[in-house]
N, C-alpha and C positions, 0 to 999 in steps of 0.2 A: 835709564840704562840704554845704552846704545845697542841696537840689534845688529848682529853680524851674521852674514850668510856663510855657512860652512859647507863645503863640497862634501856630499855624502859618499863620493867615490872612495874617500878614506875609510868609509864604513863597509865598503863592498856590497852596496845595495844595488838593486836593479836600476837601469837607466831611467825608468819612469820616476824614480825617487832621486833625481839629480841633486836637489838642494832642499835643505830644511833650515828654518830660522831658529837660531839659538842665541840667546842674549848673553852678552858678556863673556869674559874669559872662563876657562875651566876652573871649577871650584874644588873638585875632588879628583882623585886618581881614577882612571878608567871612565871618566864622564862620557866620552864619546860612545862607549859601548852601552852605557845605560840609556843614552839618548836614542841610540839605534833601536833598542828594545821598546822604548816608549813610542817611537814613530811607527813601528810595526803594530803595536797595540792599538794606537789611534786609527791607523789604516784599517785594521780588522774590525774594530768595535764601532767606529764612527763613519769611516769612509771619507774623511775630510781630505781635501788636497793639501799637500805639504805646505804650500804657501799661505794657507788660511790660519795658521796658528804658530805660536812660538813655544819652545820648551825651556823652562828656567829651573835651575837648582833652587829648591825652597828651604831645605834643611834636613836634619837627621831625626830619625825616630828609632832610638836604640841602635841596633846594627843595620837597620834599613834606611833607605834614603827617600826623601819626598821631593818630587818635582811638580811644578805647576805646568799645566797645558793651557795656555791662554789663547782663546779663540780670537781671531782678528777683527771682530766687530767693535773693539774698544772696550771689552769687558775689563773690569778691574775689581780688585778685592772689595772696594767700597760700593760697587753697583751690581755685583753678581746676584745677590738675593732679590733686590728690588726689581731688576730688569730680567730676571730669570735667565741669566747668561748661561752660555754653554761651557765656559771655562771650568776646569776642575783640577784637582791634584791627584797624583798617583803615588802610591807607596810601592817602591821597588825593592825586592829582596836582593841584597848584595851578593849572596852566595849563588843563587840561581839566575840572577839578572833578568827576572821576570816580574811583571807588574802583579802585585798581590791583591790590590784593591784600589778603588777610586774613592776620593773624598771630595767634599764640596766646601766652598768658602761660606762663611757665615758664622 
C-alpha cells in the first residue's frame, strides 16, 4: 500500500504537527477526524514524532472502528510478537471520536 502524506492543516492541528503519514485513500466517512484523534492519542501516550508511524484503517468492530498504528521500524503483523514491536491497534468510538482501548497483534 502506498503511503501518502496528508497535510494536517486540514485537521487544524498545531504547526508542530504539520504532517502525518496515512496509508491509502479514505475508507470511511470522517476518517480524517478519527485520524486526528488517534494522532493526539499517540502523541499523549507514546510521545512519538508524527513521522515515526503510520495510521491505517483496519476494520470495524460493531459500531466502533479499528485502526492500526504502525511504528516505522518495519513492524508488520507477521513480526510484531516475535520482535516485540511497538505497533498496535486502537478501537475508536465513532460517537465520541475517542480511543477506547489499545489492542495488540498476535
